[in-house]
C-alpha positions in Angstrom: 11.2 -32.1 2.6 10.6 -29.9 5.6 8.9 -31.1 8.8 5.4 -29.6 8.6 5.5 -28.8 12.3 8.4 -26.3 11.9 7.2 -22.7 12.2 6.7 -21.1 8.8 9.1 -18.3 9.6 11.9 -20.7 10.4 11.3 -22.6 7.2 11.2 -19.3 5.2 14.4 -18.1 6.8 16.2 -21.4 6.2 15.1 -21.5 2.5 16.2 -17.9 2.0 19.6 -18.4 3.7 20.8 -21.4 1.8 23.7 -20.7 -0.5 23.8 -23.2 -3.3 27.0 -23.9 -5.4 27.7 -22.8 -8.9 26.2 -19.2 -8.8 22.7 -20.4 -7.8 21.5 -19.0 -4.5 18.3 -18.3 -2.7 16.6 -15.0 -3.6 14.8 -12.7 -1.1 11.4 -12.4 -2.6 9.9 -9.9 -0.2 8.8 -6.7 -2.0 6.7 -5.4 -4.9 7.3 -7.1 -8.3 6.1 -6.0 -11.8 6.3 -7.4 -15.3 7.6 -4.0 -16.4 9.9 -2.0 -14.2 9.0 1.2 -16.0 5.4 0.8 -14.9 6.0 0.2 -11.1 4.7 3.7 -10.2 1.4 2.9 -12.0 1.0 -0.5 -10.4 1.8 0.2 -6.7 1.1 2.9 -4.2 2.3 3.5 -0.7 -0.2 3.9 2.1 1.6 4.7 5.3 4.3 2.1 5.5 2.5 -0.4 3.4 2.8 -0.9 -0.4 -0.5 -1.7 -2.0 -1.8 -2.2 -5.5 -2.9 1.0 -7.2 -6.6 1.3 -8.1 -6.1 0.7 -11.8 -2.9 -1.4 -11.6 -4.3 -4.3 -13.7 -4.4 -1.9 -16.7 -0.5 -1.8 -16.7 0.4 -5.5 -16.5 0.9 -8.1 -13.9 2.3 -7.5 -10.4 2.9 -9.3 -7.2 3.3 -8.2 -3.6 5.4 -10.7 -1.6 5.9 -10.6 2.1 7.6 -13.7 3.6 5.3 -16.7 2.8 2.4 -14.5 1.5 1.9 -13.6 -2.1 -0.8 -11.2 -3.3 -1.8 -10.6 -6.8 -4.5 -8.1 -7.8 -7.2 -10.8 -7.5 -5.8 -13.6 -5.5 -3.9 -14.3 -2.3 -1.5 -17.2 -1.6 0.4 -18.7 1.3 3.5 -20.6 0.4 3.4 -24.0 2.1 6.7 -25.4 0.8 9.8 -24.4 -1.2 12.4 -26.5 -2.9 15.4 -25.0 -4.7 17.4 -26.9 -7.3 20.1 -24.7 -8.8 18.5 -21.5 -10.0 14.9 -23.1 -10.0 12.7 -22.5 -7.0 9.6 -24.8 -6.9 6.8 -23.7 -4.5 3.5 -25.1 -3.4 0.9 -22.6 -2.1 -2.6 -22.5 -0.9 -4.4 -19.7 -2.8 -7.8 -18.0 -2.7 -9.6 -15.6 -4.9 -13.2 -14.2 -4.7 -14.5 -17.2 -6.7 -12.4 -20.2 -5.6 -9.7 -21.7 -3.4 -7.1 -24.3 -4.2 -3.5 -25.4 -4.1 -1.1 -24.2 -6.7 2.3 -25.4 -7.6 4.6 -23.0 -9.5 8.2 -22.6 -10.4 10.5 -19.6 -10.8 13.9 -19.2 -12.3 16.1 -16.9 -10.3 17.9 -14.4 -12.7 19.4 -12.2 -10.0 18.5 -10.4 -6.7 16.0 -8.2 -8.5 14.7 -10.4 -11.3 13.0 -13.7 -11.6 10.9 -15.5 -14.3 7.9 -17.6 -13.5 8.3 -20.7 -15.6 5.8 -23.3 -16.7 7.5 -26.7 -16.9 4.8 -28.2 -19.0 5.0 -25.5 -21.7 8.4 -25.3 -23.3 10.0 -21.7 -23.4 7.0 -20.2 -21.6 7.9 -17.7 -18.9 6.7 -14.4 -17.3 9.5 -12.1 -16.1 9.2 -10.0 -12.9 11.4 -7.1 -11.8 11.6 -5.8 -8.2 10.1 -2.3 -7.9 11.9 0.3 -5.8 10.1 1.5 -2.7 
């Protein structure tokens, strides 16, 4: 477990730079992610140098914008508080807020490769949502 007093950037850099044995390694999560790569251009738009959700993005599936320890969905924002990787599984704890509530969320992802991951639900066997990195 990481010392809570370490700067968040140092913790994120450390987590992302760890190389684990047997083909499992940390993934760089920063970027735009969609449940369907063919729909990226419907889900995201570029405003200046920033990538944002398109106005009607929720009609085309689920997407995430990740920047360091910040994760944004169309209706919620989260800040990752801790990460722990075991093989190709990355467990995260985050503080999240939407327009109707705030709370802590624990979630897990299975790293597939540098451009794909699956959000897994440990309590529901064989349940996952796959995400693909969208090109800028």
